[in-house]
C-alpha positions as CSV (number, residue, x, y, z in Angstrom):
1,M,0.0,0.0,0.0
2,S,2.9,2.3,0.7
3,G,4.2,1.9,-2.8
4,I,0.8,2.5,-4.3
5,V,0.4,5.8,-2.3
6,H,3.9,6.9,-3.3
7,Q,3.4,6.0,-7.0
8,N,0.4,8.3,-7.0
9,H,2.6,11.2,-5.6
10,H,1.1,11.3,-2.2
11,K,2.8,10.9,1.2
12,L,1.9,8.0,3.5
13,L,2.3,9.1,7.1
14,I,1.2,5.8,8.7
15,V,-0.7,2.6,8.0
16,N,-1.9,0.1,10.5
17,G,-4.8,-2.2,11.0
18,M,-6.5,-5.2,12.3
19,S,-7.6,-8.5,10.7
20,D,-10.8,-6.8,9.4
21,H,-9.7,-3.2,8.5
22,I,-6.9,-0.8,8.1
23,H,-6.3,2.9,8.8
24,M,-4.1,5.0,6.6
25,L,-3.1,8.6,7.1
26,V,-2.1,10.1,3.8
27,G,-0.9,13.5,2.9
28,L,-2.9,14.0,-0.3
29,R,-1.6,16.1,-3.2
30,P,-4.3,17.7,-5.4
31,V,-3.4,15.5,-8.4
32,Q,-5.9,12.8,-7.8
33,A,-9.4,12.3,-6.3
34,V,-9.6,10.3,-3.1
35,S,-12.0,7.9,-4.8
36,D,-9.4,7.2,-7.6
37,L,-6.6,6.7,-5.0
38,M,-8.8,4.3,-3.0
39,Q,-9.8,2.3,-6.1
40,D,-6.1,1.9,-6.9
41,I,-5.1,1.0,-3.4
42,K,-7.8,-1.6,-3.0
43,G,-7.5,-3.0,-6.5
44,S,-3.7,-3.2,-6.6
45,S,-3.3,-4.5,-3.0
46,S,-6.0,-7.2,-3.4
47,K,-4.3,-8.3,-6.7
48,W,-0.9,-8.5,-4.9
49,I,-2.4,-10.4,-1.9
50,N,-3.9,-12.9,-4.2
51,E,-0.8,-13.3,-6.3
52,Q,1.3,-13.9,-3.1
53,R,-1.4,-16.4,-1.9
54,F,-1.5,-14.8,1.6
55,T,-5.0,-16.2,2.1
56,Q,-6.5,-19.6,1.5
57,G,-9.3,-18.3,-0.6
58,R,-9.6,-15.3,-2.9
59,F,-9.1,-12.0,-1.0
60,S,-11.1,-8.9,-1.7
61,W,-11.9,-5.7,0.1
62,Q,-15.5,-4.9,1.0
63,E,-17.1,-2.2,-1.1
64,G,-16.7,1.4,0.0
65,Y,-14.4,3.1,2.4
66,G,-14.4,6.0,4.8
67,A,-12.3,9.1,4.3
68,F,-11.9,11.9,6.8
69,S,-9.8,15.0,6.8
70,Y,-7.7,16.4,9.6
71,S,-5.8,19.6,10.1
72,K,-2.0,19.6,10.5
73,S,-2.3,20.4,14.2
74,Q,-4.2,17.0,14.7
75,L,-1.6,14.8,12.9
76,D,0.2,13.6,16.0
77,A,-3.0,12.5,17.7
78,V,-4.2,10.7,14.5
79,I,-0.8,9.0,14.1
80,N,-0.9,7.8,17.7
81,Y,-4.5,6.6,17.3
82,I,-3.6,4.6,14.2
83,R,-0.4,3.3,15.8
84,N,-2.4,1.9,18.8
85,Q,-5.2,0.0,16.9
86,E,-4.8,-3.3,18.8
87,T,-5.2,-1.6,22.2
88,H,-8.0,0.6,21.0
89,H,-10.0,-2.4,19.6
90,Q,-9.9,-4.2,22.9
91,K,-12.5,-1.6,24.0
92,K,-14.7,-1.3,20.9
93,T,-15.3,-3.0,17.6
94,F,-14.5,-1.4,14.3
95,L,-18.2,-1.0,13.5
96,E,-18.7,0.9,16.7
97,E,-15.6,3.0,15.9
98,Y,-16.7,3.7,12.3
99,K,-20.2,4.8,13.3
100,E,-18.6,7.2,15.9
101,F,-16.5,8.7,13.1
102,L,-19.5,9.2,10.9
103,E,-21.4,10.9,13.8
104,R,-18.4,13.0,14.8
105,F,-18.0,14.2,11.2
106,E,-21.8,14.7,10.9
107,V,-22.1,12.3,8.0
108,V,-25.7,11.2,7.4
109,Y,-25.9,7.5,6.8
110,K,-28.2,4.5,6.7
111,D,-27.3,1.3,8.5
112,K,-28.1,-0.8,5.4
113,Y,-25.2,0.9,3.6
114,I,-22.6,0.3,6.4
115,F,-20.2,-2.5,5.9
116,K,-20.8,-5.9,7.4
117,E,-18.6,-7.2,10.2
118,V,-16.3,-10.1,9.4
119,T,-17.4,-13.2,11.2
């Protein structure tokens, strides 16, 4: 994923995740839409994962993604948050976390369009 971000002329500040999701903090340059970058990251990374046979079956990302913007003054807090995913998710699930992000950023959503938890 780091290589994909860099190939698209952006700056990857941190990436970390759990078995069911990842968080990335990217310094975006205005040369590409977020949706195009995400399509490239998800498509290219799933192709690579399948070519390397890191999973028993065919790997694919779920549809959709969440993208939130932060000011430069918030970067340290966001980096620490992403760095500590394992500890953080001992307290709440990714679905709970994601809905909190949507509410904090005042994103109107319907539950039927939210991702399904991996079982």
